[in-house]
N, C-alpha and C positions, 0 to 999 in steps of 0.2 A: 655450534653453528645455528641450531634452532633458537637458542636464546638471543643471539644477535639479530636474527631475522624477526623475532617477536618484539625486540626492543625497537628495531626500525619501524615495524608496523605500528607500534604504540606511538612513536614519534609522529608518524604520518597522521594518525587519527587525532592525537592531541593537538598537533600543529594546525589542523583545520579549524580549531576553535580559538586559536591565538590571533592577535591582530596581524593582518597581512597587508592591508593598505590603509593609509591615513588620508582621509578626504577632509580638507578644511571645513569648518563649521559643522559637518556631519559626524566627524569623529573617526574612530578606527573601525575597520570592517574585517570580519573573518570570512571564511570561504562561503558560508551560508548567505551572508549579506552581499557578497560579490555576485554570485549567481547560484540559484538553487540547483540547477541541472548539473553544473560542474561539481558542486559539493556532493550531490548524490552519486555522480560518477566516481568521485574520489573514494567515497565510502564503499561503493560496490567493488571497486578494484581492491580495496583493503580487505573486504570480506572474502574475495576470491583468493587473495594471498594467504589469508588465515587457513583456507582449505588446503593450500599447498604446504603450509607449515605443519598442519596436523597430519597430513599424509606423507611427510618427509620427502616432498618433491621439490628439490631446489630449482628445477626448471620452471615450475609454475610460479614460485615466489619471484624468481628472477624476471620472468616475463611480465608479471603484474607490477613489479618494481620499475621496470623500464616504461611500462604504460603510465605509471604514476609520474615519472619524470617528464614524459612527453606531455601529459595533462598539465603539469605545473608550468612547463615552459609555454604551452599554449595559453594558459591563463595569464601569465605575465605579459605576453605579447598582446592579448586581448585587452588587458587593463590599460596598457599604454595607448593602444589604438582607440579605445573607447574614450579615454581622456582627451585625446586629440580631436576626436569627432564631436565631443561634447561642446568644445569651444570653436566649432567650425563657423559660427556666426561672426567671428571677429574678422575684420577685413585683411589683416596682414598675417603672413605665416609666422613671423617671429613672435607676434602677440599670442597666437595659438599655442606655440611651443612653450612660451613663458608661462601661460596660464595652465597648460597641461602639466607643467613641471611641478605645480603645487601639490599634485597627487603623488604622495610618497609611498614607496614600498617599505614595509616594516620588517621586524626581525623574525616574524613567524615563518617567512619563506625559508630562512636558514634551517629551521627545525624540519620543515616539510622536505626539503631536498636532502638533508642529512639522513632522515629516516628512509627515504626512497633509495639513496645510495647504499645505505647499510643493508637493505634488503637485497640489492643487486650484488653487492660485493661479498656478502657473507657466504654464499653458496659456491664460490669459486675454488676454494681449497678442498681438494678431495684426498682423503687418506686411502692408501692402497694397503690392503691387508697382505703382509709379506709372509704370513704363516701358511704353510701347506699341510694339509692333513693326509695321512696315508691310511 
């Protein structure tokens, strides 16, 4: 259980350094290049989840795993909204959507979400000790 949670945590931290968004001409961006505050929040949530792993608290790890999933979903929505806003000077909505479509999501998001889901799902199976001592 603990190993799976640590692996998920490692995937989240490593995933924040992988390419998450491709912006033409500017290249690939990781979490730090997207937004410093969101990257810091991701790392703080990961550090809090380490605290839960070290203390064998599956509830803490699961809670911060869910917070990471929410943070990643919020970041995806923010990236799409920001790319639409960036091209707001264009007169037609179809042009804005076309130009905003050139901002592509990269494979790093799969690593981020996989790690967060591993953290959430690893603590679900509880073993009950069937032995009773007299």
